[in-house]
N, C-alpha and C positions, 0 to 999 in steps of 0.2 A: 586456577584462575577461571572464574565464571565467564562463559562465553554465550552470547545470545545471537539468534538469527532474527532478522526483521524483514518482512516483505509487505508489499501493498499492491492494490489494484490488479488483482488476478483477472477480474472481469470474465469469469466463466471459461477461461482458457485452460482446459484440463491438461493439455500436452505440455504447456509451459510450466504449470504448477507441479506436475509430476516430475519433470526434470530438475526443478528447483529443490524439491524435497529429496530427490536422489543425491543431489550435491550436498545439501544440508546434512544428510545422514553420514557423510564422510568427514564432517568437520568437528565432531565431538562437542556439539553445543549442549548447554544445560537447559535452555528454554527457547521457545519460538514465539514471536509476536506477529500478528497480522494486523495491518493498519486499515483494514476495511476495503470495501468494494470488491468483495470476493465474487460478487455476481454482477449482472448487467452486461450489455454489449455482445457477449459471447454465447456459444452454442451448448455448453455443458455445465450449467449451474449446479445441478444435482450431484454430478460426479465430483465437482470441485468441493462442494460442501462435505460429501462423504469422505473425501481424501483428508480434509482437515479434521473432521469429527473422529475418524478412526484413530487419531493420535491422542485423543483424550485431552487431559489437562496440560499436556506438554505444549499445546498451542493456545495462547491467549489472543483474543481478538477484540477490536473496537469496531464500532459501526462506521461505515463510510456513507457518503451521500446517496449511493444507490441502495443500501440497506434502508436508509431513512425514506427513500422514495417508495419502497415497498410498504412501509408502515403508514405513511401519511399521504392521502390523495391530494391534499393542498400543496404539500411539499413537491409532489410529483409534477404539478403544473409548471414549475420552474424549469423543467427539463425540455430540451428540444424534442420534436416529434419522433425522430428515430430512436432516441434514448427512452422516451415514454413507451414506444412500441416494444422495445427490447425488455423493459422491466415487466410489462404485461405478459410478454412471452415467458420471462423468467418465472413469474408466479404460476403460470400453467405447467411449467416443467419441473418444479420442485414439489415435494410432498408437503402436506400440512405440517407434519412434524419438523421438517427442515425449515419451513417458513418461520415457525415459532422459535426455532433455535437461532436463525439469522437475526431476528429482530430483538432478541433478548440481550444482546451485547451492550456494554456501556459505550459512551461517547469518547472516553479517554481512560487511560490507565497510568498509574505512577508506581513503578517498581524498579528496584535495583539502581536507584539514582537517576532513572530515565523517565521521561514522559512519552507516551505513545498516543498519537491522535491523528485522525485522517487528514484534516485540512490545516487549521491554524490553532495553536494552543491558546487557552487551556483545553477547550473541548469542542471546537467547531468542526463539523464534517463538511460544510458547504463552502467556506471561504478558501481562497487560494493564497498561498504564502507570497507569491510574486506581486500581489497587489499591495503588499506592505514593504516593498524593497526600500522605500525612503523613510519608513517608520519602524524599523526593526527594533529600535530601543524600546518602543512602547510594547511591542510583541513580547520581548524578553521579560518585561516587567509583569506580564500576566501570569507567570508561573515561576517556580523556584528551582526546579531540577537542573542539574548541570548539563544534561544532554536531552534533547527532544528530537524524536523521529516523526516525520510527517510524510504523507503521500499526496494523493489527489491531483497533482499537476501532471503526473506521468513523466516528469523530467527530473534531472539530477542537479542539485545545487546545495549550497550550504551557507550559513551565516554564523558569525561568532560575536560574542559580547564579552568585553572585559572592562571592569571599572565602570559599568553602566553605559559603555560606549560600544555601539553595534557596528559591525563591518558592513560594507556593501556586499552584494552577491559574489560568492566565490565558487570556483568549479569543484565538482565532485566527480572524480574519475575512477575508472576500474583500477583495482589494486588496493594497496595498503596505505593508510594515512594515520599517523600518530597524532592524537588530539592533545592540545596543550591543556594540562591539568589545572592551570590557573585561569582558564577561559571557559565560558559557557558556549555550547554548540547547538545549533538547530540544523538538522540534516534531512534534506528532501531526497528520498532514496530511490526515486523512479518507480517503474511498474514491472510486475511480472508478466501481465497478460496483454498489455497494449501500450508499449513504450512510445513516447513522443520526443525522444532525445536524439534522434538521428541514428540510433543503433537498434537493430531489431531483436537482439537477444533479451531473454528474461533477466531482470535485475533483482538482486536482494543484497542485504547488508549483513555482515558478521561484525560483532562488537565484543571485544574483550573488556569487561567492565572494570577490571583491576588495572591493567596496563593502559587502558584507554586507547586501544588500537582499533580503528575501523577498517574493514576490508570490504570493498564493493566487489561483488561477484557478478559476472556477465555469463549467462548460461544459454547455449544454443538449444533449439528444440525444433520439432517438425512443424514449421509455420504453415506449410501447404495443407497439412491435415486439418488444422484448426480453421484455416480460411475456407476450405471446401465445406466443412461442416456449417460454418456461418451462412454460406450461400444456400446450402441444402435445406436448412431449417427456416428459411424465409426472412432472416434478419437483414438489415440494411447492408448492401454490398460494401459500403464505405468502411464498415467495421472489419471486413476481410482485407480490403486493399490497404488499410492503415497498418496492418501487421508487418508489411514488408518494409 
């Protein structure tokens, strides 16, 4: 039974990503997908990129809005000032080779009956899925896959669509959820590195593509270590405070 791991929004939080990978390695997954925003906000962008890259082709990645902010100065203007400052710091902290690797990823992927995108399908890295809560039928019409994984909000939620009729926002909690095979699913899987769902652990998803069983994993890590590094390298203190 093919099993995949999906994570998003690491935001240069090496301690969180390290613990997530340690947990993934115990789960017997066949492939791993990163939904973007590997960098930005946090203190260790190079280390996070190295951690992903050393796994080679076992990790597939799409661009998030922070990767796009590195590419396009005009796109960067849409960020608030602390986020702009963090991305400029990120560019200083990563090697040229790592920069080229970061910006080479596609905006979306379609594999194993699933779509992977940072923001809103089919391929937006900048839009937030919660803005479409009343128009989810239209969102589902933009793509054909049965399951779509998104990040960007740093929150947990899900939507379903059956017979072209979309649900309202539904909860997505820690633990196992069996997905209805006659229904399409859009899954907003939270954040590894800077959660905004009221729980400070790192989040990622396991998905059995045959049995259609989703498992949300909540992973503790050394928050203080990352927070101290954020303050030490001169990033906005709010990015440290938000981790708690």
